[in-house]
C-alpha positions in Angstrom: 4.8 6.5 34.7 1.9 6.6 32.1 3.8 6.7 28.8 0.7 5.8 26.5 -2.8 7.9 27.1 -5.4 7.2 24.3 -5.2 9.6 21.5 -7.8 12.5 21.3 -9.4 10.5 18.5 -10.2 7.2 19.5 -11.2 4.0 17.0 -11.6 0.9 15.3 -11.5 -1.9 13.1 -13.1 -2.7 9.9 -12.4 -6.3 8.7 -10.1 -7.3 6.6 -10.1 -10.6 4.2 -7.2 -12.2 3.8 -4.5 -11.2 1.3 -7.4 -8.6 0.6 -7.9 -4.2 -0.3 -10.0 -1.8 0.8 -10.5 1.8 -0.1 -11.4 4.4 1.5 -14.6 5.3 0.7 -17.2 6.8 3.0 -20.6 4.6 3.3 -22.7 7.2 3.6 -22.3 11.0 2.2 -22.0 14.1 4.4 -18.7 13.4 6.5 -15.5 14.5 6.8 -13.5 13.6 4.2 -10.9 11.2 6.0 -6.9 11.6 3.4 -7.4 8.7 1.2 -5.9 5.4 2.4 -6.2 1.7 0.9 -5.4 -1.0 3.5 -3.9 -4.9 2.9 -3.6 -7.9 5.0 -0.9 -10.2 4.3 -0.9 -14.0 4.2 0.7 -14.4 7.6 -2.7 -11.9 9.1 -0.4 -8.6 8.9 -2.7 -6.0 8.9 -1.0 -2.7 6.5 -2.6 0.8 6.1 -0.9 3.0 2.9 -0.9 6.5 3.2 0.5 8.6 0.9 1.6 12.0 1.1 3.6 14.1 -1.2 3.9 17.8 1.1 7.1 16.9 2.5 10.2 14.3 1.3 10.2 11.6 4.2 8.5 7.9 5.1 7.6 6.9 7.8 6.3 3.7 9.7 3.8 2.8 12.7 3.7 -0.5 14.3 1.0 -1.1 17.1 1.3 -4.2 18.2 -1.9 -5.3 20.3 -0.2 -6.0 23.9 -0.1 -3.7 26.8 0.1 -3.7 30.8 -3.8 -5.2 30.4 -2.2 -8.0 29.1 0.1 -8.7 32.2 -0.2 -11.4 34.7 0.5 -10.9 38.3 4.8 -10.7 38.8 5.1 -9.7 35.4 4.2 -5.8 36.0 5.7 -3.3 33.0 7.2 -6.6 31.0 5.8 -5.5 28.2 7.4 -1.9 28.5 11.1 -3.4 29.1 10.5 -6.0 26.1 9.7 -2.6 23.9 12.7 -0.8 25.5 14.6 -4.0 24.5 14.0 -4.4 20.6 16.5 -1.6 19.2 19.2 -3.0 21.6 20.7 -5.1 19.1 19.2 -7.9 16.7 19.9 -11.0 15.2 22.4 -8.9 12.8 23.8 -5.9 14.8 24.3 -4.4 18.0 22.7 -1.7 20.1 25.8 0.7 19.2 25.6 -0.2 15.5 21.8 0.3 15.5 22.3 4.0 16.5 24.9 5.0 14.4 22.9 3.5 11.4 19.8 5.5 12.1 22.0 8.5 12.7 23.8 8.5 9.3 20.8 8.4 7.6 19.5 11.4 9.9 16.5 8.3 10.9 14.3 8.4 14.0 13.2 5.6 15.8 11.3 5.3 19.3 8.5 3.3 21.0 5.0 3.8 23.4 4.1 1.4 25.9 0.7 2.0 26.8 -2.5 0.2 28.8 -3.9 -1.6 25.7 -1.6 -1.2 22.9 2.4 -0.6 22.3 3.3 1.2 18.9 6.5 1.7 17.2 8.2 4.1 14.8 10.8 4.9 12.3 11.0 7.5 9.8 14.0 9.2 8.4 13.7 11.3 4.2 12.0 9.2 1.3 15.9 8.6 0.5 15.9 6.8 2.8 13.0 5.0 2.4 14.5 1.2 2.0 17.2 1.5 4.9 14.5 2.5 7.1 12.5 -0.3 6.2 15.7 -2.2 6.7 16.2 -1.5 10.2 12.7 -1.2 11.4 12.2 -4.9 10.1 15.3 -5.9 11.9 14.5 -4.1 14.8 10.7 -6.2 15.3 11.2 -8.9 13.9 14.4 -10.3 15.1 15.1 -8.3 18.4 18.5 -10.6 20.3 17.6 -9.5 24.0 21.1 -9.8 25.4 21.3 -10.3 28.2 23.9 -7.1 29.0 21.4 -4.8 27.4 18.2 -6.7 29.3 20.5 -5.5 32.5 21.3 -2.2 31.1 17.6 -1.3 31.0 16.3 -2.7 33.5 19.2 -0.4 35.6 17.4 1.9 33.8 13.4 1.2 34.8 14.8 0.3 38.6 16.2 3.9 38.3 13.1 5.7 37.6 10.7 3.8 39.1 12.8 4.8 41.8 12.2 8.4 40.8 8.8 8.5 40.1 8.6 8.2 43.8 9.7 11.7 44.3 7.0 12.7 42.2 4.0 13.5 44.2 1.6 13.5 41.3 3.0 10.6 39.8 2.5 8.8 43.5 -1.1 9.8 43.7 -2.2 8.7 40.1 -1.1 5.2 40.8 -2.3 5.1 44.4 -5.4 6.0 43.1 -5.2 3.0 40.4 -4.5 0.6 42.6 -7.9 1.7 44.7 -9.9 1.8 41.2 -8.7 -1.2 39.6 -7.7 -3.5 42.5 -6.3 -7.0 40.8 -7.4 -6.1 37.8 -4.1 -5.1 35.6 -5.0 -1.7 35.0 -3.9 -0.9 38.5 -0.2 -1.0 37.8 1.8 1.0 36.2 2.6 0.7 33.1 6.7 0.4 33.9 6.1 -1.9 36.3 7.1 -2.4 39.5 10.5 -3.0 41.1 9.8 -6.5 42.4 8.3 -7.0 38.7 11.4 -5.7 37.0 14.0 -6.6 39.3 12.2 -10.4 39.1 12.1 -10.7 35.3 14.5 -12.8 33.3 15.5 -13.5 29.6 12.7 -16.0 29.3 10.0 -14.4 30.1 10.6 -11.3 27.9 11.0 -13.8 25.0 7.8 -15.7 26.0 6.3 -12.3 26.3 7.5 -11.2 22.7 7.0 -14.8 21.1 3.3 -14.8 22.4 2.7 -11.3 21.2 4.7 -9.8 18.6 3.2 -11.5 16.0 1.9 -10.3 12.5 -2.0 -11.5 13.0 -1.9 -9.3 16.4 -0.2 -5.9 14.6 -1.2 -3.4 12.3 1.3 -1.1 10.3 1.0 2.4 8.8 3.4 3.3 5.7 3.0 7.0 5.5 4.5 9.3 3.2 6.6 9.6 0.0 6.4 6.0 -1.6 6.0 4.0 -5.0 4.5 0.5 -5.5 8.1 -0.7 -5.7 8.3 0.0 -2.1 5.0 -1.6 -1.4 6.5 -4.9 -2.6 9.6 -4.1 0.2 7.5 -4.1 2.7 5.4 -7.3 1.7 8.3 -8.7 1.4 10.0 -7.6 4.8 7.3 -8.6 7.1 6.0 -11.8 4.7 8.7 -14.0 6.7 7.2 -13.0 10.1 5.2 -16.1 11.4 1.4 -16.2 12.8 0.9 -17.6 16.3 -1.8 -18.1 18.4 -3.2 -15.4 20.3 -4.2 -15.6 23.7 -7.6 -14.1 24.9 -7.6 -11.4 27.5 -9.0 -13.3 30.8 -8.8 -10.3 33.2 -11.4 -10.6 36.2 -13.3 -7.2 35.4 -13.2 -4.6 37.6 -16.6 -3.4 39.7 -16.8 -0.8 41.4 -16.1 -0.8 44.9 -17.1 0.5 47.7 -16.2 4.0 48.7 -13.0 4.5 50.7 -10.9 7.4 51.8 -7.1 6.4 51.7 -4.5 8.8 53.3 -1.2 8.5 52.3 1.3 10.0 54.7 4.3 11.4 53.8 6.3 14.1 56.0 7.7 16.9 54.6 5.0 17.2 51.6 5.1 20.5 50.4 1.3 20.4 49.6 -1.4 18.1 49.1 -2.4 16.2 45.8 -6.0 14.7 45.5 -7.8 12.2 43.3 -11.0 10.7 43.0 -12.4 8.1 40.4 -14.1 4.8 40.2 -14.0 2.1 36.9 -15.6 3.8 34.0 -16.6 2.6 30.7 -14.7 0.7 27.6 -13.9 2.5 24.4 -17.0 0.9 22.7 -19.6 1.8 25.5 -22.4 3.7 23.2 -22.6 6.6 25.7 -18.6 7.6 24.9 -19.4 10.8 23.1 -22.0 11.7 26.2 -19.6 11.2 28.2 -16.9 12.9 26.9 -19.3 15.9 26.1 -20.4 15.7 30.0 -16.3 15.9 31.1 -16.0 18.9 29.1 -18.5 20.7 31.3 -17.2 18.9 34.6 -13.2 19.4 34.1 -12.1 19.0 30.9 -11.5 22.3 30.0 -10.3 25.4 31.1 -13.8 27.1 31.8 -15.3 23.9 33.1 -17.3 23.5 36.1 -14.5 22.3 38.7 -12.2 24.9 37.8 -14.7 28.0 37.5 -15.7 26.7 41.3 -12.5 25.2 42.6 -10.0 27.8 41.1 -11.6 31.0 40.5 -14.6 31.6 43.3 -12.8 29.9 46.1 -8.8 30.2 45.1 -8.5 26.5 46.7 -6.5 25.4 43.8 -4.3 26.7 40.6 -5.4 23.3 38.9 -8.4 20.6 38.9 -9.6 18.3 35.9 -11.5 15.5 35.5 -11.6 12.8 32.5 -13.2 9.8 31.1 -10.2 7.3 30.3 -12.2 4.5 28.0 -9.8 1.1 27.5 -10.3 -1.9 25.6 -11.6 -2.9 29.4 -13.5 -0.9 31.8 -11.2 2.5 32.1 -11.7 4.8 34.6 -13.6 7.9 35.6 -11.0 10.4 37.6 -10.7 14.1 39.3 -7.2 15.5 40.2 -6.0 18.4 42.1 -3.3 19.8 44.3 -3.9 22.5 47.4 -2.3 24.0 50.4 -2.6 21.5 53.7 -4.8 23.7 55.4 -7.2 23.8 51.9 -7.0 20.3 51.7 -10.2 19.2 53.8 -12.1 22.0 52.2 -10.9 21.5 48.5 -12.4 17.6 49.3 -15.6 19.1 50.8 -16.2 21.6 48.0 -15.4 19.2 45.4 -17.7 16.6 46.6 -20.6 18.8 46.6 -20.1 19.8 43.0 -20.1 16.6 41.9 -23.1 15.7 43.3 -24.5 18.3 42.2 -23.7 17.7 38.9 -25.0 14.3 38.8 -28.2 15.3 40.4 -28.9 17.7 37.6 -27.3 17.4 34.6 -25.8 20.1 32.3 -27.8 22.6 30.5 -28.2 23.6 27.0 -25.6 26.5 26.8 -23.1 24.0 28.6 -23.8 21.5 25.9 -23.2 24.2 23.3 -19.7 25.6 24.6 -18.7 21.9 25.0 -19.9 21.2 21.9 -18.1 23.9 20.0 -14.8 23.1 21.7 -15.2 19.5 20.5 -15.7 20.4 16.9 -13.7 22.7 16.8 -10.1 20.7 18.3 -11.7 18.1 15.9 -9.3 19.2 12.8 -6.2 19.1 14.8 -6.5 15.6 15.7 -6.3 14.4 11.8 -3.8 17.7 10.8 -1.3 15.4 9.9 -0.8 12.0 7.7 0.8 10.9 11.1 -2.0 11.6 13.3 -4.7 10.4 10.6 -2.8 6.7 10.6 -2.2 6.8 14.1 -6.1 7.0 14.6 -6.7 4.5 12.4 -4.6 2.2 14.2 -6.1 3.1 17.4 -10.1 2.8 16.0 -8.8 -0.7 14.5 -7.7 -1.6 18.4 -10.9 -1.1 19.9 -13.3 -2.4 17.3 -14.8 0.8 16.0 -16.0 1.9 12.6 -13.8 4.8 10.8 -17.5 6.2 10.7 -16.7 7.7 14.1 -14.5 10.0 12.0 -15.9 10.7 9.2 -19.1 11.7 11.2 -17.6 13.2 14.6 -18.6 16.0 14.0 -21.7 15.6 12.8 -22.4 13.4 15.8 -21.4 16.0 18.4 -23.5 18.3 17.2 -26.5 16.0 17.1 -26.2 14.9 20.9 -29.1 16.3 22.8 -29.0 17.5 26.4 -32.0 14.2 28.1 -28.7 11.9 26.4 -26.2 13.2 28.7 -27.6 14.0 31.7 -28.9 10.2 31.5 -25.5 8.9 30.8 -24.2 11.5 33.8 -26.7 9.6 35.8 -26.3 5.8 34.5 -22.0 6.1 34.8 -21.0 8.7 37.5 -21.1 7.2 41.0 -19.9 10.0 43.8 -20.6 8.2 46.8 -18.1 5.0 44.9 -15.4 7.7 44.7 -11.9 6.0 45.6 -10.5 9.2 47.4 -6.8 9.0 47.8 -5.0 12.1 49.5 -1.3 12.5 49.2 -0.6 14.5 52.6 1.9 15.4 55.5 -0.6 13.9 57.7 0.8 16.2 60.9 -0.5 19.2 58.4 -4.0 18.2 57.9 -5.1 16.4 60.7 -6.8 19.0 62.5 -9.8 19.4 59.7 -9.4 15.2 58.7 -11.7 14.3 60.8 -14.5 16.1 58.8 -14.6 13.3 56.2 -15.6 10.6 58.4 -13.7 7.3 58.8 -10.2 7.7 56.5 -7.1 4.9 56.2 -4.1 5.7 56.9 -0.9 4.6 55.6 2.9 5.5 55.2 4.7 5.8 52.0 
């Protein structure tokens, strides 16, 4: 399952001085005023974002560890997710039931999300319980026990989820496309892992993964809510004992554009045909990121998009069709996704590809760009609506090495984007002739029309 997609507004890091502190001060005037926050780096390398919020009597802590499926080697797929799921399943001081009971007694919440490039842990509760929340959260993050019984229990949960996912046609199509697009790159595999990889993980592997990546100099902590200087000292003290580690550089072979292939995955009895197109896209630091966001709104990122209007409204071939450009730490993907009746599958493919080719050749017009700008500018405030959302976005920005000015001047930069630059980005980064095509269907139901697509590789699920 794709547990974590990057947030609406992505960004990253201002470099901090060791043991120093930075205030949130815009470098130039006229930008969006972010909520006031400060930052500091502890001696062990842990970066902390402090964001006070007096609107509600609550406290929240978000910990981002810079590890995701991008860091997983062959045969270790899903180890980040499995490791993360075990942190609250017992520590050096408490068993899993005790942790759950202690959190429940103070009305606190705990959770995690594993993703392609990072994993985020969070704990929250009433500000009156902030000391207890901190104690439990720091204990979970710093002293997980990785008890053998809990490992086997979580392994069973993961294997059951992986098996269940096979019954979700949309999931199967998505993951098959990732394999086609990314090949040997770690982005090709599911964040949750595979049956073989999860079955093969041992306690020693989990410990090795934890101690390699769960280090203070590989993490960001955001503290949000009602707190005082005394609590800040408590936070510093709680995480001061966390020991620094030598970080592993990424050594993945670059995922490049591949020759186009049409893959039919046959499953007898499927009620609809799932269709996916995709190829390798851009990384988050690409200068064309904003131009492609606007282009995608026009193509298939909004209800009034070209794909939706033509394929759904005009031709009546589907209830839903969308496109997306998923920029990540390493080049992500450009994808188009839809589903349709078996007897309309080939027509849907041909009409969609005709539209995609026209989109790249002719680009968008001023009216479409104006509407896309209006949508992104209008959506922007919601991304920073709460203090927690602001903190989340600040951490994501830091993960990708992008200045906070991305947020401050988001609306201004969107409005100033030129049509020629958007169309140039479309031509540079979208390649209809390189799109991998995945069709997940009942082969017998679509076989009569299939020859219209040309050479098709077939496989059975």
